[in-house]
N, C-alpha and C positions, 0 to 999 in steps of 0.2 A: 601622248606619245608612248608607244609600246617599248618595253625594256627588252634588250637582247638577253637570251638565255645564256648564262655563263656555262662554259664547258671546262671540265677539269680532266687532266690526264689520269689514267688508271694508277700511275705511280703516286700522284698527288693524293688521290683518294685513299690508297692503301696506307700511305705515310700518315695522313690525318687520322685514320681509324686506328693505326698503331699507337699514336700519341694517347688516345683515349684508353685503349685496352691494356697496353703494356705498362703504362705509367699510372694507372688508376686515377685518371683525371676525369672531371665532369665534362659531358658533351657540350654543355652551354659555354664553359670556359674556353675550351679548345675552338669551338665554332666562332666565338667572338675574336679570339686571337688570330685565326687564319682568314676571317672574313667570309664565312659561309653561313647559311642558315642552320639552325639547330636540327630541324627535321632532315635536312639533306645529310648532315654529318651523322645523324642517328641511323639513317638508311645505310650509309657506308659502313658504320660500325657493325650493324646487324649482318651485312654481307661478309665483312671480314671475319666475324666470329663463326659464321656458317662455313666459310672456306677453310678456317684454321681450327676446327673443332677438335681434332685429334692431336694438336700440337702441344697441349698442356700435359705436363707429367702427371701421373696419377698421384693422388693424395697419400701422404705417409701416414703411419699409424697415429702419431701425435696430432696431425692435422685433422684426421677423421674424428678423433676423440674431441678435439676442440670444436669441430663443426657440429657434432652431436650435442655437446654442451650448450653451444650458442642457440641451436634450434630449440632445445628444451627451455632455456631461459626466455627466448622470444615467445614461445607458447605460453609460459607462465605469465609473462608480462601482458600478453594479449588478454588472458583470462582476467587478470587484475584490472586492466583498463575497462573491460566490459562491465565488471562488477561496479567499479567506481562511477561509470556513466549511469548505470541503473540507480545507484544510491543517490547521485546528484539529482537525477530526474525526480526521484521519490521525494527528497527533501525540498526541492523547488516547488513541487506540487502541493506539499503540505503547508507551506508558508502562505499560500494565497488565501 
């Protein structure tokens, strides 16, 4: 038996996407809560972000500095992780 395709109003879609974007919630959690698929809600969130791209206020000086610091730390941690992976592979090979 074929399932009927659920239809949602544009207001419902926007409100669901707003729950994710404005409250920094995970798509999976909100999707489970409102009873829609994760992919569906992900598409709604993507469209919401595209439609409201200019609505966010620009970053302040302290926020820009924090963002730069976080990017630097992420880059450093990625380099450390790559090194540790190579070291683990080297020592795993050596023990055989």
